[in-house]
C-alpha positions in Angstrom: 70.6 60.7 77.6 72.0 58.3 80.2 70.6 57.4 83.5 73.1 59.5 85.4 71.9 62.6 83.7 68.3 61.8 84.8 69.3 60.9 88.3 71.0 64.3 88.7 67.6 65.9 88.0 65.7 64.0 90.6 66.0 66.4 93.5 64.7 69.3 91.4 61.9 67.2 90.0 60.9 66.2 93.5 61.0 69.8 94.8 58.9 71.0 91.9 56.4 68.1 92.2 56.0 68.6 96.0 55.4 72.3 95.5 52.9 71.7 92.7 50.9 69.1 94.5 51.3 70.1 98.1 51.4 66.4 99.1 54.4 64.1 99.4 52.6 61.0 98.1 51.1 62.8 95.1 54.6 64.3 94.4 56.3 60.9 94.4 53.6 59.6 92.0 54.1 62.6 89.7 57.8 62.2 89.6 57.4 58.5 88.9 54.9 59.2 86.1 57.3 61.8 84.7 60.2 59.4 84.6 58.0 56.7 83.0 56.9 59.1 80.3 60.5 60.3 79.8 61.6 56.7 79.3 58.8 56.0 76.8 59.5 59.2 74.9 63.3 59.5 75.2 63.6 59.5 71.4 61.9 62.9 71.4 64.6 64.5 73.5 67.3 66.1 71.4 70.8 65.4 72.4 72.5 68.6 73.5 69.3 70.3 74.5 68.4 71.1 78.1 67.4 67.8 79.7 66.2 69.6 82.9 63.8 71.8 80.9 62.5 68.8 79.0 61.8 66.8 82.2 60.1 69.8 83.8 58.0 70.2 80.7 56.9 66.6 80.9 56.1 67.0 84.6 54.2 70.2 84.1 52.0 68.7 81.3 51.4 65.5 83.4 50.3 67.6 86.3 47.9 69.7 84.3 46.4 66.5 82.8 45.9 65.0 86.3 44.4 68.2 87.6 41.7 68.3 84.9 39.9 65.6 86.8 39.8 67.4 90.1 36.9 69.8 90.8 35.5 69.6 94.3 38.8 69.3 96.1 39.4 73.1 96.4 36.1 73.6 98.3 37.1 70.9 100.8 40.5 72.5 101.2 39.0 75.9 101.9 36.8 74.4 104.6 39.8 72.6 106.1 41.8 75.8 106.1 39.0 77.7 107.9 38.9 74.9 110.5 42.6 74.8 111.0 42.8 78.6 111.4 40.5 78.2 114.5 37.8 80.5 115.7 40.2 83.0 117.1 42.1 83.4 113.8 45.5 82.7 115.4 48.2 82.6 112.7 49.8 79.2 112.0 53.4 78.5 111.4 54.8 80.7 108.6 56.0 77.7 106.5 52.5 76.1 106.7 50.9 79.5 105.8 53.3 79.9 102.8 52.4 76.4 101.5 48.7 77.0 101.9 48.9 80.3 100.1 51.0 78.8 97.4 48.4 76.1 96.8 45.7 78.8 96.6 47.4 80.5 93.6 46.0 79.7 90.2 48.0 76.8 88.7 49.5 79.0 85.9 50.9 81.5 88.4 52.0 78.8 90.8 54.0 77.0 88.1 55.8 80.1 87.0 56.6 81.2 90.6 57.9 77.7 91.5 60.1 77.4 88.4 61.6 80.8 88.9 62.0 80.8 92.7 62.3 77.2 93.7 64.1 75.8 90.7 66.0 79.0 89.8 65.2 78.7 86.1 65.7 81.7 83.8 62.6 83.4 82.5 63.4 82.2 79.0 63.6 78.6 80.2 60.3 78.9 82.1 58.7 80.2 78.9 60.1 77.2 77.0 59.0 74.7 79.8 55.5 76.1 80.0 55.2 76.9 76.2 54.2 80.5 76.8 55.6 83.9 75.7 58.3 85.5 77.9 56.1 88.5 78.7 53.4 86.1 80.0 56.0 84.5 82.3 56.9 87.9 83.7 53.3 89.0 84.2 52.3 85.7 85.9 55.3 85.9 88.1 54.4 89.5 89.1 50.8 88.5 89.8 51.8 85.5 91.8 54.2 87.4 94.0 51.6 90.2 94.6 48.9 87.6 95.5 51.3 85.7 97.8 52.1 88.9 99.7 48.4 89.8 100.0 47.5 86.3 101.3 50.4 86.2 103.8 49.5 89.7 105.0 45.8 88.7 105.5 46.5 85.6 107.6 45.2 82.1 107.2 41.5 82.8 107.9 41.1 85.6 105.5 43.2 83.9 102.8 40.9 80.9 103.1 38.0 83.1 102.1 36.2 83.5 105.4 36.3 87.3 105.0 34.1 87.4 101.9 34.0 91.2 101.6 37.7 91.5 101.3 38.2 88.7 98.8 35.2 89.4 96.6 36.6 92.4 94.9 37.6 91.7 91.3 40.0 93.7 89.1 39.7 93.9 85.4 42.9 93.0 83.6 43.6 93.7 80.0 
């Protein structure tokens, strides 16, 4: 692995980190942490294997490790979403809504959706990056797409959970 190969992966790493974190500063920190880990563990990368997948795997694992310490942030985000939606429920810009809905997806579904749609990775590569079976990739992607459509159709106030009756219904999945 040479530095040019890693530099070629930076735009994709930045996109994925920004989509995972929803924050430019946190995304830059995540990319930097990923590159630091890659430089420390470069002997683990097998020459001839997919460098992009290896870097995304490092980033994904770092992101999950960092998220384990965050608990109360989601409640604050929900309150902020309700405030931003306003009392009249006027829809915000579609891009902002898309980002808000994306951040409300479970981390497992968001990771699959981003790797497939944003980074254009094949399902098999996503399975390898996330260390999950191929069938799990497909089911998480399906659930993520369905949930995104539901949240975007509801609008920002309902997606934020202000309509408790509509969001309280649970489905049993086998």
